[in-house]
All heavy atoms as atom14 arrays in JSON, in Angstrom:
{
  "sequence": "MNPRLFVRVLKLNAKARVDLLEFLGTTRIDEDELERLISDLQNGADIETAAGGLRTS",
  "atom14_mask": [
    [1, 1, 1, 1, 1, 1, 1, 1, 0, 0, 0, 0, 0, 0],
    [1, 1, 1, 1, 1, 1, 1, 1, 0, 0, 0, 0, 0, 0],
    [1, 1, 1, 1, 1, 1, 1, 0, 0, 0, 0, 0, 0, 0],
    [1, 1, 1, 1, 1, 1, 1, 1, 1, 1, 1, 0, 0, 0],
    [1, 1, 1, 1, 1, 1, 1, 1, 0, 0, 0, 0, 0, 0],
    [1, 1, 1, 1, 1, 1, 1, 1, 1, 1, 1, 0, 0, 0],
    [1, 1, 1, 1, 1, 1, 1, 0, 0, 0, 0, 0, 0, 0],
    [1, 1, 1, 1, 1, 1, 1, 1, 1, 1, 1, 0, 0, 0],
    [1, 1, 1, 1, 1, 1, 1, 0, 0, 0, 0, 0, 0, 0],
    [1, 1, 1, 1, 1, 1, 1, 1, 0, 0, 0, 0, 0, 0],
    [1, 1, 1, 1, 1, 1, 1, 1, 1, 0, 0, 0, 0, 0],
    [1, 1, 1, 1, 1, 1, 1, 1, 0, 0, 0, 0, 0, 0],
    [1, 1, 1, 1, 1, 1, 1, 1, 0, 0, 0, 0, 0, 0],
    [1, 1, 1, 1, 1, 0, 0, 0, 0, 0, 0, 0, 0, 0],
    [1, 1, 1, 1, 1, 1, 1, 1, 1, 0, 0, 0, 0, 0],
    [1, 1, 1, 1, 1, 0, 0, 0, 0, 0, 0, 0, 0, 0],
    [1, 1, 1, 1, 1, 1, 1, 1, 1, 1, 1, 0, 0, 0],
    [1, 1, 1, 1, 1, 1, 1, 0, 0, 0, 0, 0, 0, 0],
    [1, 1, 1, 1, 1, 1, 1, 1, 0, 0, 0, 0, 0, 0],
    [1, 1, 1, 1, 1, 1, 1, 1, 0, 0, 0, 0, 0, 0],
    [1, 1, 1, 1, 1, 1, 1, 1, 0, 0, 0, 0, 0, 0],
    [1, 1, 1, 1, 1, 1, 1, 1, 1, 0, 0, 0, 0, 0],
    [1, 1, 1, 1, 1, 1, 1, 1, 1, 1, 1, 0, 0, 0],
    [1, 1, 1, 1, 1, 1, 1, 1, 0, 0, 0, 0, 0, 0],
    [1, 1, 1, 1, 0, 0, 0, 0, 0, 0, 0, 0, 0, 0],
    [1, 1, 1, 1, 1, 1, 1, 0, 0, 0, 0, 0, 0, 0],
    [1, 1, 1, 1, 1, 1, 1, 0, 0, 0, 0, 0, 0, 0],
    [1, 1, 1, 1, 1, 1, 1, 1, 1, 1, 1, 0, 0, 0],
    [1, 1, 1, 1, 1, 1, 1, 1, 0, 0, 0, 0, 0, 0],
    [1, 1, 1, 1, 1, 1, 1, 1, 0, 0, 0, 0, 0, 0],
    [1, 1, 1, 1, 1, 1, 1, 1, 1, 0, 0, 0, 0, 0],
    [1, 1, 1, 1, 1, 1, 1, 1, 0, 0, 0, 0, 0, 0],
    [1, 1, 1, 1, 1, 1, 1, 1, 1, 0, 0, 0, 0, 0],
    [1, 1, 1, 1, 1, 1, 1, 1, 0, 0, 0, 0, 0, 0],
    [1, 1, 1, 1, 1, 1, 1, 1, 1, 0, 0, 0, 0, 0],
    [1, 1, 1, 1, 1, 1, 1, 1, 1, 1, 1, 0, 0, 0],
    [1, 1, 1, 1, 1, 1, 1, 1, 0, 0, 0, 0, 0, 0],
    [1, 1, 1, 1, 1, 1, 1, 1, 0, 0, 0, 0, 0, 0],
    [1, 1, 1, 1, 1, 1, 0, 0, 0, 0, 0, 0, 0, 0],
    [1, 1, 1, 1, 1, 1, 1, 1, 0, 0, 0, 0, 0, 0],
    [1, 1, 1, 1, 1, 1, 1, 1, 0, 0, 0, 0, 0, 0],
    [1, 1, 1, 1, 1, 1, 1, 1, 1, 0, 0, 0, 0, 0],
    [1, 1, 1, 1, 1, 1, 1, 1, 0, 0, 0, 0, 0, 0],
    [1, 1, 1, 1, 0, 0, 0, 0, 0, 0, 0, 0, 0, 0],
    [1, 1, 1, 1, 1, 0, 0, 0, 0, 0, 0, 0, 0, 0],
    [1, 1, 1, 1, 1, 1, 1, 1, 0, 0, 0, 0, 0, 0],
    [1, 1, 1, 1, 1, 1, 1, 1, 0, 0, 0, 0, 0, 0],
    [1, 1, 1, 1, 1, 1, 1, 1, 1, 0, 0, 0, 0, 0],
    [1, 1, 1, 1, 1, 1, 1, 0, 0, 0, 0, 0, 0, 0],
    [1, 1, 1, 1, 1, 0, 0, 0, 0, 0, 0, 0, 0, 0],
    [1, 1, 1, 1, 1, 0, 0, 0, 0, 0, 0, 0, 0, 0],
    [1, 1, 1, 1, 0, 0, 0, 0, 0, 0, 0, 0, 0, 0],
    [1, 1, 1, 1, 0, 0, 0, 0, 0, 0, 0, 0, 0, 0],
    [1, 1, 1, 1, 1, 1, 1, 1, 0, 0, 0, 0, 0, 0],
    [1, 1, 1, 1, 1, 1, 1, 1, 1, 1, 1, 0, 0, 0],
    [1, 1, 1, 1, 1, 1, 1, 0, 0, 0, 0, 0, 0, 0],
    [1, 1, 1, 1, 1, 1, 0, 0, 0, 0, 0, 0, 0, 0]
  ],
  "atom14_positions": [
    [[1.96, -64.87, -15.66], [2.17, -63.94, -16.75], [1.8, -64.64, -18.05], [2.1, -65.82, -18.24], [3.64, -63.49, -16.77], [3.99, -62.59, -17.93], [5.74, -62.12, -18.08], [6.05, -61.37, -16.53], [0.0, 0.0, 0.0], [0.0, 0.0, 0.0], [0.0, 0.0, 0.0], [0.0, 0.0, 0.0], [0.0, 0.0, 0.0], [0.0, 0.0, 0.0]],
    [[1.18, -63.89, -18.91], [0.81, -64.37, -20.23], [2.09, -64.89, -20.94], [3.1, -64.19, -20.95], [0.2, -63.18, -20.98], [-0.13, -63.46, -22.4], [0.66, -63.99, -23.17], [-1.32, -63.05, -22.78], [0.0, 0.0, 0.0], [0.0, 0.0, 0.0], [0.0, 0.0, 0.0], [0.0, 0.0, 0.0], [0.0, 0.0, 0.0], [0.0, 0.0, 0.0]],
    [[2.06, -66.09, -21.53], [3.26, -66.63, -22.19], [3.82, -65.72, -23.28], [5.03, -65.61, -23.45], [2.78, -67.96, -22.77], [1.62, -68.35, -21.92], [0.96, -67.05, -21.52], [0.0, 0.0, 0.0], [0.0, 0.0, 0.0], [0.0, 0.0, 0.0], [0.0, 0.0, 0.0], [0.0, 0.0, 0.0], [0.0, 0.0, 0.0], [0.0, 0.0, 0.0]],
    [[2.95, -65.06, -24.03], [3.4, -64.15, -25.09], [4.19, -62.99, -24.5], [5.24, -62.6, -25.03], [2.2, -63.65, -25.88], [2.53, -62.72, -27.04], [1.27, -62.23, -27.73], [0.31, -61.61, -26.84], [0.42, -60.37, -26.36], [1.43, -59.62, -26.69], [-0.49, -59.88, -25.54], [0.0, 0.0, 0.0], [0.0, 0.0, 0.0], [0.0, 0.0, 0.0]],
    [[3.7, -62.44, -23.37], [4.42, -61.35, -22.72], [5.73, -61.84, -22.12], [6.74, -61.13, -22.15], [3.55, -60.71, -21.64], [2.34, -59.94, -22.15], [1.49, -59.45, -20.98], [2.77, -58.77, -23.01], [0.0, 0.0, 0.0], [0.0, 0.0, 0.0], [0.0, 0.0, 0.0], [0.0, 0.0, 0.0], [0.0, 0.0, 0.0], [0.0, 0.0, 0.0]],
    [[5.73, -63.05, -21.58], [6.95, -63.61, -21.02], [8.03, -63.72, -22.09], [9.2, -63.38, -21.84], [6.67, -64.98, -20.38], [7.85, -65.55, -19.68], [8.32, -65.0, -18.51], [8.49, -66.67, -20.19], [9.42, -65.53, -17.85], [9.59, -67.21, -19.54], [10.06, -66.64, -18.37], [0.0, 0.0, 0.0], [0.0, 0.0, 0.0], [0.0, 0.0, 0.0]],
    [[7.66, -64.16, -23.28], [8.62, -64.24, -24.38], [9.16, -62.85, -24.71], [10.37, -62.69, -24.94], [7.99, -64.91, -25.62], [8.87, -64.76, -26.85], [7.71, -66.38, -25.34], [0.0, 0.0, 0.0], [0.0, 0.0, 0.0], [0.0, 0.0, 0.0], [0.0, 0.0, 0.0], [0.0, 0.0, 0.0], [0.0, 0.0, 0.0], [0.0, 0.0, 0.0]],
    [[8.3, -61.85, -24.71], [8.76, -60.48, -24.99], [9.73, -60.01, -23.92], [10.72, -59.35, -24.23], [7.58, -59.52, -25.08], [6.77, -59.72, -26.36], [5.72, -58.67, -26.54], [6.33, -57.36, -26.74], [5.7, -56.22, -26.56], [4.43, -56.2, -26.2], [6.32, -55.08, -26.74], [0.0, 0.0, 0.0], [0.0, 0.0, 0.0], [0.0, 0.0, 0.0]],
    [[9.47, -60.37, -22.67], [10.39, -60.01, -21.58], [11.74, -60.66, -21.81], [12.8, -60.03, -21.68], [9.82, -60.41, -20.2], [10.87, -60.28, -19.11], [8.59, -59.58, -19.86], [0.0, 0.0, 0.0], [0.0, 0.0, 0.0], [0.0, 0.0, 0.0], [0.0, 0.0, 0.0], [0.0, 0.0, 0.0], [0.0, 0.0, 0.0], [0.0, 0.0, 0.0]],
    [[11.74, -61.95, -22.19], [12.99, -62.66, -22.4], [13.8, -62.09, -23.56], [15.03, -62.24, -23.58], [12.72, -64.15, -22.63], [12.18, -64.92, -21.43], [11.96, -66.38, -21.8], [13.12, -64.8, -20.24], [0.0, 0.0, 0.0], [0.0, 0.0, 0.0], [0.0, 0.0, 0.0], [0.0, 0.0, 0.0], [0.0, 0.0, 0.0], [0.0, 0.0, 0.0]],
    [[13.15, -61.42, -24.49], [13.85, -60.85, -25.64], [14.48, -59.49, -25.34], [15.24, -58.97, -26.15], [12.9, -60.72, -26.83], [12.52, -62.05, -27.43], [11.61, -61.88, -28.62], [11.27, -63.22, -29.24], [10.4, -63.07, -30.42], [0.0, 0.0, 0.0], [0.0, 0.0, 0.0], [0.0, 0.0, 0.0], [0.0, 0.0, 0.0], [0.0, 0.0, 0.0]],
    [[14.18, -58.92, -24.16], [14.79, -57.65, -23.78], [16.29, -57.85, -23.53], [16.72, -58.96, -23.22], [14.15, -57.11, -22.49], [12.7, -56.65, -22.58], [12.15, -56.39, -21.18], [12.58, -55.42, -23.45], [0.0, 0.0, 0.0], [0.0, 0.0, 0.0], [0.0, 0.0, 0.0], [0.0, 0.0, 0.0], [0.0, 0.0, 0.0], [0.0, 0.0, 0.0]],
    [[17.05, -56.76, -23.62], [18.47, -56.88, -23.28], [18.59, -57.25, -21.8], [17.64, -57.09, -21.02], [19.25, -55.61, -23.64], [18.89, -54.42, -22.78], [18.95, -54.47, -21.55], [18.5, -53.33, -23.42], [0.0, 0.0, 0.0], [0.0, 0.0, 0.0], [0.0, 0.0, 0.0], [0.0, 0.0, 0.0], [0.0, 0.0, 0.0], [0.0, 0.0, 0.0]],
    [[19.75, -57.75, -21.42], [19.93, -58.31, -20.08], [19.59, -57.31, -18.98], [18.89, -57.65, -18.02], [21.36, -58.82, -19.91], [0.0, 0.0, 0.0], [0.0, 0.0, 0.0], [0.0, 0.0, 0.0], [0.0, 0.0, 0.0], [0.0, 0.0, 0.0], [0.0, 0.0, 0.0], [0.0, 0.0, 0.0], [0.0, 0.0, 0.0], [0.0, 0.0, 0.0]],
    [[20.05, -56.07, -19.07], [19.79, -55.08, -18.03], [18.31, -54.78, -17.92], [17.74, -54.78, -16.83], [20.57, -53.8, -18.27], [20.28, -52.76, -17.19], [21.14, -51.55, -17.28], [20.88, -50.49, -16.26], [19.9, -50.67, -15.25], [0.0, 0.0, 0.0], [0.0, 0.0, 0.0], [0.0, 0.0, 0.0], [0.0, 0.0, 0.0], [0.0, 0.0, 0.0]],
    [[17.65, -54.53, -19.06], [16.22, -54.23, -19.05], [15.42, -55.41, -18.5], [14.47, -55.24, -17.74], [15.74, -53.86, -20.45], [0.0, 0.0, 0.0], [0.0, 0.0, 0.0], [0.0, 0.0, 0.0], [0.0, 0.0, 0.0], [0.0, 0.0, 0.0], [0.0, 0.0, 0.0], [0.0, 0.0, 0.0], [0.0, 0.0, 0.0], [0.0, 0.0, 0.0]],
    [[15.82, -56.62, -18.89], [15.12, -57.83, -18.43], [15.22, -57.97, -16.91], [14.22, -58.17, -16.23], [15.68, -59.05, -19.14], [14.97, -60.33, -18.82], [15.47, -61.51, -19.65], [16.91, -61.7, -19.54], [17.77, -61.52, -20.53], [17.36, -61.15, -21.73], [19.06, -61.74, -20.35], [0.0, 0.0, 0.0], [0.0, 0.0, 0.0], [0.0, 0.0, 0.0]],
    [[16.43, -57.82, -16.36], [16.62, -57.93, -14.91], [15.85, -56.84, -14.19], [15.16, -57.1, -13.2], [18.13, -57.88, -14.56], [18.34, -57.69, -13.07], [18.82, -59.14, -15.04], [0.0, 0.0, 0.0], [0.0, 0.0, 0.0], [0.0, 0.0, 0.0], [0.0, 0.0, 0.0], [0.0, 0.0, 0.0], [0.0, 0.0, 0.0], [0.0, 0.0, 0.0]],
    [[15.95, -55.6, -14.68], [15.24, -54.49, -14.05], [13.73, -54.73, -14.05], [13.06, -54.52, -13.05], [15.55, -53.16, -14.75], [16.95, -52.66, -14.48], [17.63, -53.19, -13.56], [17.37, -51.72, -15.19], [0.0, 0.0, 0.0], [0.0, 0.0, 0.0], [0.0, 0.0, 0.0], [0.0, 0.0, 0.0], [0.0, 0.0, 0.0], [0.0, 0.0, 0.0]],
    [[13.2, -55.18, -15.18], [11.77, -55.42, -15.28], [11.33, -56.55, -14.36], [10.33, -56.44, -13.66], [11.36, -55.71, -16.72], [9.89, -56.02, -16.94], [9.0, -54.87, -16.45], [9.62, -56.32, -18.4], [0.0, 0.0, 0.0], [0.0, 0.0, 0.0], [0.0, 0.0, 0.0], [0.0, 0.0, 0.0], [0.0, 0.0, 0.0], [0.0, 0.0, 0.0]],
    [[12.08, -57.65, -14.34], [11.7, -58.77, -13.48], [11.77, -58.39, -12.0], [10.9, -58.79, -11.22], [12.58, -59.98, -13.78], [12.31, -60.63, -15.15], [13.34, -61.73, -15.43], [10.9, -61.18, -15.24], [0.0, 0.0, 0.0], [0.0, 0.0, 0.0], [0.0, 0.0, 0.0], [0.0, 0.0, 0.0], [0.0, 0.0, 0.0], [0.0, 0.0, 0.0]],
    [[12.76, -57.58, -11.62], [12.81, -57.1, -10.24], [11.6, -56.21, -9.94], [10.99, -56.32, -8.88], [14.11, -56.33, -9.99], [15.32, -57.22, -9.88], [16.6, -56.43, -9.67], [16.58, -55.19, -9.61], [17.65, -57.1, -9.56], [0.0, 0.0, 0.0], [0.0, 0.0, 0.0], [0.0, 0.0, 0.0], [0.0, 0.0, 0.0], [0.0, 0.0, 0.0]],
    [[11.26, -55.34, -10.87], [10.1, -54.47, -10.71], [8.82, -55.29, -10.57], [8.0, -55.04, -9.69], [10.01, -53.51, -11.9], [8.83, -52.59, -11.85], [8.82, -51.49, -11.02], [7.73, -52.83, -12.66], [7.72, -50.64, -10.97], [6.63, -51.98, -12.62], [6.63, -50.89, -11.78], [0.0, 0.0, 0.0], [0.0, 0.0, 0.0], [0.0, 0.0, 0.0]],
    [[8.66, -56.28, -11.43], [7.46, -57.12, -11.39], [7.37, -57.93, -10.1], [6.28, -58.29, -9.67], [7.41, -58.05, -12.6], [7.21, -57.37, -13.95], [7.32, -58.39, -15.08], [5.9, -56.64, -14.0], [0.0, 0.0, 0.0], [0.0, 0.0, 0.0], [0.0, 0.0, 0.0], [0.0, 0.0, 0.0], [0.0, 0.0, 0.0], [0.0, 0.0, 0.0]],
    [[8.51, -58.19, -9.48], [8.51, -58.9, -8.22], [7.95, -58.09, -7.07], [7.56, -58.63, -6.04], [0.0, 0.0, 0.0], [0.0, 0.0, 0.0], [0.0, 0.0, 0.0], [0.0, 0.0, 0.0], [0.0, 0.0, 0.0], [0.0, 0.0, 0.0], [0.0, 0.0, 0.0], [0.0, 0.0, 0.0], [0.0, 0.0, 0.0], [0.0, 0.0, 0.0]],
    [[7.88, -56.78, -7.25], [7.4, -55.9, -6.18], [6.1, -55.19, -6.5], [5.52, -54.55, -5.63], [8.47, -54.82, -5.85], [8.68, -54.0, -6.99], [9.77, -55.46, -5.42], [0.0, 0.0, 0.0], [0.0, 0.0, 0.0], [0.0, 0.0, 0.0], [0.0, 0.0, 0.0], [0.0, 0.0, 0.0], [0.0, 0.0, 0.0], [0.0, 0.0, 0.0]],
    [[5.65, -55.26, -7.76], [4.5, -54.48, -8.19], [3.59, -55.34, -9.07], [4.06, -56.0, -9.98], [4.96, -53.26, -9.02], [5.92, -52.53, -8.27], [3.8, -52.36, -9.38], [0.0, 0.0, 0.0], [0.0, 0.0, 0.0], [0.0, 0.0, 0.0], [0.0, 0.0, 0.0], [0.0, 0.0, 0.0], [0.0, 0.0, 0.0], [0.0, 0.0, 0.0]],
    [[2.3, -55.28, -8.8], [1.33, -55.94, -9.67], [0.86, -54.95, -10.72], [0.47, -53.84, -10.38], [0.14, -56.43, -8.86], [0.5, -57.55, -7.9], [-0.72, -58.08, -7.25], [-1.66, -58.45, -8.32], [-2.82, -59.05, -8.14], [-3.2, -59.35, -6.94], [-3.61, -59.33, -9.14], [0.0, 0.0, 0.0], [0.0, 0.0, 0.0], [0.0, 0.0, 0.0]],
    [[0.9, -55.35, -11.98], [0.39, -54.5, -13.05], [-0.45, -55.36, -13.99], [-0.24, -56.56, -14.1], [1.52, -53.78, -13.83], [2.45, -54.76, -14.54], [2.32, -52.9, -12.9], [3.47, -54.08, -15.44], [0.0, 0.0, 0.0], [0.0, 0.0, 0.0], [0.0, 0.0, 0.0], [0.0, 0.0, 0.0], [0.0, 0.0, 0.0], [0.0, 0.0, 0.0]],
    [[-1.38, -54.7, -14.67], [-2.22, -55.45, -15.6], [-1.46, -55.66, -16.92], [-0.43, -55.06, -17.17], [-3.58, -54.8, -15.79], [-3.53, -53.43, -16.44], [-2.64, -53.19, -17.28], [-4.38, -52.59, -16.11], [0.0, 0.0, 0.0], [0.0, 0.0, 0.0], [0.0, 0.0, 0.0], [0.0, 0.0, 0.0], [0.0, 0.0, 0.0], [0.0, 0.0, 0.0]],
    [[-1.98, -56.55, -17.75], [-1.28, -56.92, -18.98], [-1.12, -55.76, -19.94], [-0.09, -55.67, -20.61], [-1.98, -58.1, -19.66], [-1.77, -59.39, -18.93], [-2.28, -60.59, -19.69], [-2.82, -60.45, -20.81], [-2.12, -61.71, -19.15], [0.0, 0.0, 0.0], [0.0, 0.0, 0.0], [0.0, 0.0, 0.0], [0.0, 0.0, 0.0], [0.0, 0.0, 0.0]],
    [[-2.1, -54.87, -20.02], [-1.97, -53.72, -20.92], [-0.81, -52.83, -20.5], [-0.04, -52.36, -21.34], [-3.26, -52.89, -20.94], [-4.41, -53.63, -21.61], [-4.14, -54.55, -22.42], [-5.57, -53.29, -21.34], [0.0, 0.0, 0.0], [0.0, 0.0, 0.0], [0.0, 0.0, 0.0], [0.0, 0.0, 0.0], [0.0, 0.0, 0.0], [0.0, 0.0, 0.0]],
    [[-0.68, -52.6, -19.21], [0.43, -51.79, -18.7], [1.76, -52.5, -18.91], [2.77, -51.87, -19.24], [0.22, -51.44, -17.23], [-0.88, -50.44, -16.99], [-0.58, -49.07, -17.56], [0.59, -48.66, -17.62], [-1.54, -48.39, -17.94], [0.0, 0.0, 0.0], [0.0, 0.0, 0.0], [0.0, 0.0, 0.0], [0.0, 0.0, 0.0], [0.0, 0.0, 0.0]],
    [[1.78, -53.82, -18.72], [3.01, -54.57, -18.95], [3.42, -54.49, -20.4], [4.61, -54.33, -20.71], [2.83, -56.03, -18.5], [4.05, -56.93, -18.67], [5.28, -56.36, -17.98], [3.74, -58.33, -18.16], [0.0, 0.0, 0.0], [0.0, 0.0, 0.0], [0.0, 0.0, 0.0], [0.0, 0.0, 0.0], [0.0, 0.0, 0.0], [0.0, 0.0, 0.0]],
    [[2.46, -54.57, -21.31], [2.76, -54.43, -22.75], [3.43, -53.08, -23.03], [4.42, -53.01, -23.73], [1.47, -54.54, -23.58], [0.87, -55.9, -23.57], [0.8, -56.52, -24.95], [1.55, -56.11, -25.85], [-0.01, -57.43, -25.09], [0.0, 0.0, 0.0], [0.0, 0.0, 0.0], [0.0, 0.0, 0.0], [0.0, 0.0, 0.0], [0.0, 0.0, 0.0]],
    [[2.86, -52.01, -22.44], [3.42, -50.68, -22.65], [4.82, -50.58, -22.06], [5.73, -50.04, -22.67], [2.52, -49.61, -22.04], [3.0, -48.19, -22.33], [2.32, -47.15, -21.48], [2.51, -47.32, -20.06], [3.63, -46.97, -19.4], [4.66, -46.47, -20.04], [3.72, -47.15, -18.09], [0.0, 0.0, 0.0], [0.0, 0.0, 0.0], [0.0, 0.0, 0.0]],
    [[5.0, -51.14, -20.88], [6.28, -51.1, -20.21], [7.34, -51.83, -21.04], [8.45, -51.32, -21.24], [6.14, -51.75, -18.83], [7.28, -51.63, -17.86], [7.66, -50.19, -17.59], [6.92, -52.32, -16.55], [0.0, 0.0, 0.0], [0.0, 0.0, 0.0], [0.0, 0.0, 0.0], [0.0, 0.0, 0.0], [0.0, 0.0, 0.0], [0.0, 0.0, 0.0]],
    [[7.02, -53.0, -21.55], [7.95, -53.75, -22.39], [8.3, -52.95, -23.63], [9.48, -52.85, -24.01], [7.37, -55.13, -22.76], [7.26, -56.01, -21.53], [8.23, -55.8, -23.82], [6.45, -57.28, -21.73], [0.0, 0.0, 0.0], [0.0, 0.0, 0.0], [0.0, 0.0, 0.0], [0.0, 0.0, 0.0], [0.0, 0.0, 0.0], [0.0, 0.0, 0.0]],
    [[7.3, -52.37, -24.28], [7.56, -51.56, -25.48], [8.48, -50.39, -25.18], [9.41, -50.11, -25.95], [6.25, -51.04, -26.07], [5.49, -52.11, -26.57], [0.0, 0.0, 0.0], [0.0, 0.0, 0.0], [0.0, 0.0, 0.0], [0.0, 0.0, 0.0], [0.0, 0.0, 0.0], [0.0, 0.0, 0.0], [0.0, 0.0, 0.0], [0.0, 0.0, 0.0]],
    [[8.23, -49.7, -24.05], [9.1, -48.59, -23.67], [10.54, -49.06, -23.45], [11.49, -48.4, -23.89], [8.59, -47.9, -22.4], [7.31, -47.11, -22.63], [6.9, -46.94, -23.8], [6.72, -46.65, -21.63], [0.0, 0.0, 0.0], [0.0, 0.0, 0.0], [0.0, 0.0, 0.0], [0.0, 0.0, 0.0], [0.0, 0.0, 0.0], [0.0, 0.0, 0.0]],
    [[10.71, -50.19, -22.79], [12.05, -50.73, -22.56], [12.71, -51.15, -23.87], [13.91, -50.93, -24.06], [11.99, -51.91, -21.59], [11.61, -51.56, -20.15], [11.33, -52.81, -19.35], [12.69, -50.71, -19.5], [0.0, 0.0, 0.0], [0.0, 0.0, 0.0], [0.0, 0.0, 0.0], [0.0, 0.0, 0.0], [0.0, 0.0, 0.0], [0.0, 0.0, 0.0]],
    [[11.94, -51.69, -24.79], [12.49, -52.07, -26.1], [12.95, -50.83, -26.87], [13.88, -50.91, -27.67], [11.45, -52.83, -26.93], [11.21, -54.23, -26.45], [10.06, -54.9, -27.19], [9.08, -54.26, -27.56], [10.17, -56.2, -27.37], [0.0, 0.0, 0.0], [0.0, 0.0, 0.0], [0.0, 0.0, 0.0], [0.0, 0.0, 0.0], [0.0, 0.0, 0.0]],
    [[12.31, -49.71, -26.6], [12.66, -48.47, -27.3], [13.73, -47.66, -26.56], [13.95, -46.51, -26.88], [11.41, -47.63, -27.51], [10.47, -48.25, -28.51], [10.91, -48.83, -29.49], [9.19, -48.17, -28.26], [0.0, 0.0, 0.0], [0.0, 0.0, 0.0], [0.0, 0.0, 0.0], [0.0, 0.0, 0.0], [0.0, 0.0, 0.0], [0.0, 0.0, 0.0]],
    [[14.36, -48.27, -25.56], [15.5, -47.65, -24.92], [15.24, -46.92, -23.61], [16.18, -46.36, -23.04], [0.0, 0.0, 0.0], [0.0, 0.0, 0.0], [0.0, 0.0, 0.0], [0.0, 0.0, 0.0], [0.0, 0.0, 0.0], [0.0, 0.0, 0.0], [0.0, 0.0, 0.0], [0.0, 0.0, 0.0], [0.0, 0.0, 0.0], [0.0, 0.0, 0.0]],
    [[14.01, -46.89, -23.13], [13.73, -46.23, -21.86], [14.32, -47.07, -20.72], [14.45, -48.28, -20.84], [12.23, -46.08, -21.65], [0.0, 0.0, 0.0], [0.0, 0.0, 0.0], [0.0, 0.0, 0.0], [0.0, 0.0, 0.0], [0.0, 0.0, 0.0], [0.0, 0.0, 0.0], [0.0, 0.0, 0.0], [0.0, 0.0, 0.0], [0.0, 0.0, 0.0]],
    [[14.68, -46.4, -19.62], [15.09, -47.16, -18.44], [13.84, -47.47, -17.62], [12.76, -46.93, -17.87], [16.15, -46.43, -17.62], [15.69, -45.09, -17.09], [14.47, -44.88, -16.91], [16.55, -44.23, -16.86], [0.0, 0.0, 0.0], [0.0, 0.0, 0.0], [0.0, 0.0, 0.0], [0.0, 0.0, 0.0], [0.0, 0.0, 0.0], [0.0, 0.0, 0.0]],
    [[13.97, -48.35, -16.65], [12.8, -48.82, -15.9], [12.12, -47.68, -15.15], [10.89, -47.63, -15.07], [13.16, -50.0, -14.96], [11.89, -50.66, -14.4], [14.07, -49.57, -13.83], [11.08, -51.42, -15.39], [0.0, 0.0, 0.0], [0.0, 0.0, 0.0], [0.0, 0.0, 0.0], [0.0, 0.0, 0.0], [0.0, 0.0, 0.0], [0.0, 0.0, 0.0]],
    [[12.89, -46.74, -14.61], [12.28, -45.63, -13.86], [11.42, -44.77, -14.77], [10.31, -44.38, -14.42], [13.35, -44.78, -13.17], [14.07, -45.48, -12.03], [15.23, -46.34, -12.51], [15.67, -46.2, -13.67], [15.67, -47.19, -11.73], [0.0, 0.0, 0.0], [0.0, 0.0, 0.0], [0.0, 0.0, 0.0], [0.0, 0.0, 0.0], [0.0, 0.0, 0.0]],
    [[11.94, -44.47, -15.96], [11.19, -43.68, -16.93], [9.98, -44.45, -17.44], [8.87, -43.92, -17.5], [12.08, -43.27, -18.1], [13.21, -42.54, -17.6], [11.34, -42.43, -19.11], [0.0, 0.0, 0.0], [0.0, 0.0, 0.0], [0.0, 0.0, 0.0], [0.0, 0.0, 0.0], [0.0, 0.0, 0.0], [0.0, 0.0, 0.0], [0.0, 0.0, 0.0]],
    [[10.2, -45.72, -17.8], [9.12, -46.54, -18.36], [8.01, -46.76, -17.35], [6.84, -46.81, -17.72], [9.68, -47.88, -18.83], [0.0, 0.0, 0.0], [0.0, 0.0, 0.0], [0.0, 0.0, 0.0], [0.0, 0.0, 0.0], [0.0, 0.0, 0.0], [0.0, 0.0, 0.0], [0.0, 0.0, 0.0], [0.0, 0.0, 0.0], [0.0, 0.0, 0.0]],
    [[8.34, -46.88, -16.08], [7.34, -47.15, -15.05], [6.67, -45.88, -14.54], [5.72, -45.96, -13.78], [7.97, -47.91, -13.89], [0.0, 0.0, 0.0], [0.0, 0.0, 0.0], [0.0, 0.0, 0.0], [0.0, 0.0, 0.0], [0.0, 0.0, 0.0], [0.0, 0.0, 0.0], [0.0, 0.0, 0.0], [0.0, 0.0, 0.0], [0.0, 0.0, 0.0]],
    [[7.14, -44.73, -14.94], [6.54, -43.47, -14.48], [5.08, -43.39, -14.9], [4.72, -43.65, -16.03], [0.0, 0.0, 0.0], [0.0, 0.0, 0.0], [0.0, 0.0, 0.0], [0.0, 0.0, 0.0], [0.0, 0.0, 0.0], [0.0, 0.0, 0.0], [0.0, 0.0, 0.0], [0.0, 0.0, 0.0], [0.0, 0.0, 0.0], [0.0, 0.0, 0.0]],
    [[4.22, -43.07, -13.95], [2.79, -42.93, -14.24], [2.08, -44.26, -14.45], [0.95, -44.28, -14.95], [0.0, 0.0, 0.0], [0.0, 0.0, 0.0], [0.0, 0.0, 0.0], [0.0, 0.0, 0.0], [0.0, 0.0, 0.0], [0.0, 0.0, 0.0], [0.0, 0.0, 0.0], [0.0, 0.0, 0.0], [0.0, 0.0, 0.0], [0.0, 0.0, 0.0]],
    [[2.71, -45.33, -14.07], [2.13, -46.65, -14.24], [0.9, -46.84, -13.38], [0.91, -46.49, -12.21], [3.19, -47.7, -13.87], [2.93, -49.13, -14.22], [2.93, -49.31, -15.74], [3.99, -50.01, -13.63], [0.0, 0.0, 0.0], [0.0, 0.0, 0.0], [0.0, 0.0, 0.0], [0.0, 0.0, 0.0], [0.0, 0.0, 0.0], [0.0, 0.0, 0.0]],
    [[-0.16, -47.37, -13.97], [-1.35, -47.73, -13.2], [-1.14, -49.14, -12.66], [-0.96, -50.07, -13.44], [-2.59, -47.75, -14.11], [-3.03, -46.4, -14.59], [-4.35, -46.51, -15.34], [-4.48, -47.73, -16.11], [-4.46, -47.81, -17.44], [-4.28, -46.74, -18.16], [-4.61, -48.97, -18.04], [0.0, 0.0, 0.0], [0.0, 0.0, 0.0], [0.0, 0.0, 0.0]],
    [[-1.09, -49.28, -11.36], [-0.9, -50.61, -10.78], [-2.22, -51.18, -10.32], [-3.16, -50.44, -10.06], [0.09, -50.55, -9.6], [-0.42, -49.65, -8.62], [1.47, -50.09, -10.06], [0.0, 0.0, 0.0], [0.0, 0.0, 0.0], [0.0, 0.0, 0.0], [0.0, 0.0, 0.0], [0.0, 0.0, 0.0], [0.0, 0.0, 0.0], [0.0, 0.0, 0.0]],
    [[-2.26, -52.5, -10.22], [-3.5, -53.15, -9.76], [-3.28, -53.83, -8.44], [-2.23, -53.9, -7.93], [-3.99, -54.15, -10.8], [-3.01, -55.1, -11.13], [0.0, 0.0, 0.0], [0.0, 0.0, 0.0], [0.0, 0.0, 0.0], [0.0, 0.0, 0.0], [0.0, 0.0, 0.0], [0.0, 0.0, 0.0], [0.0, 0.0, 0.0], [0.0, 0.0, 0.0]]
  ]
}
């Protein structure tokens, strides 16, 4: 994972961070999608909502 994105993940609240890391453990996504997912989580979306319609690689 890009170090800049990793820092953004670490700045998420504990629940969002755990949910995202669990999701990333099961799904490959490109960096652009990860950026969007992190932004959605920062804006209060839950992982199911944020990951909806996600393009996976």
